[in-house]
N, C-alpha and C positions, 0 to 999 in steps of 0.2 A: 357827262361824266366827269369824274375828278382824277385827269390825270399827274398829276405828281406827289411822289412816292409819297409814303407813306412813313411813319415814323418808325416803324420795326420794320427792317431791311434784311430781314434773317427770312430767307428764300423757303429754310425748311417747314416754317411756322406763318411766313405771309403769301400767298401763292401770285399778290400783286405787285411784290418786290421783283426788280429789276435785276438781272444779271450780273452788271455792273457792281451792283450792289456784294455780290457773293465774291468777292477777287482770294484768289486763295494766299492767304499769308506764309504759308508752311508751317502752320500751327493747328494744334487738332482741341476739335470742342470748345472752337471760338474765344481761345487764351492767346493771351497777350504776347509777342516774341520776350524771346528772354533776352535779358540785358546782361554784359561784358561787367563783372566784378573784380580785377585783377588781385583781392586780398584771397578770395576763393581760387581762384584760378591761373593762378603765375605758380609757376613753381622754382622759378632761377635762385641760384644761391640768391640768401639775403633777403628773402620775401617770405611774408610769414607763412605760407604753404609750404612754401622750400624748406623752409627749416622744420616746418610741423613733421612734413612727410622723409625727411632725413635722420629722423628719429628710429626709423622703422624698417624692420627687413622686408625687402620686396624683392621678388621671383623675377629675374631677368632673363632667364634661359634654361633650357634643360640639359641634363647631361649629356644629353647627346649634341648640344649646341657648341660645349666645351671641350674641344677634341685638341689635335697636336698642335694647330697651329691658333693662337691667341686673336680674337677677333673684335673690331672695335664696335661699342655700341653707345646709343649715347639716353643716356636715363636722366629724369630729373633736369633737362637742361646742362647735363654734364658729360662732355666726353669720358668714357672709359675702356678697359680692355677686357671682356671678359674672355680665359682662360682656367 
């Protein structure tokens, strides 16, 4: 009997595949893990996405959050005051 692992290591389609080949990588449906793209994910001042998002209004609190005492909030990497 051949005990070498087969080319198909997917345990769902190949019952002979080993359990070690089915390590969970935290992704669904066998997709590759995501990669970090700083152009799309970083929002600090001076970054491309940060400059784009600063052109639009963003709800950062409700009227109940804006009380008599101002509150510190951090939005898009900047410290602001909500009042």
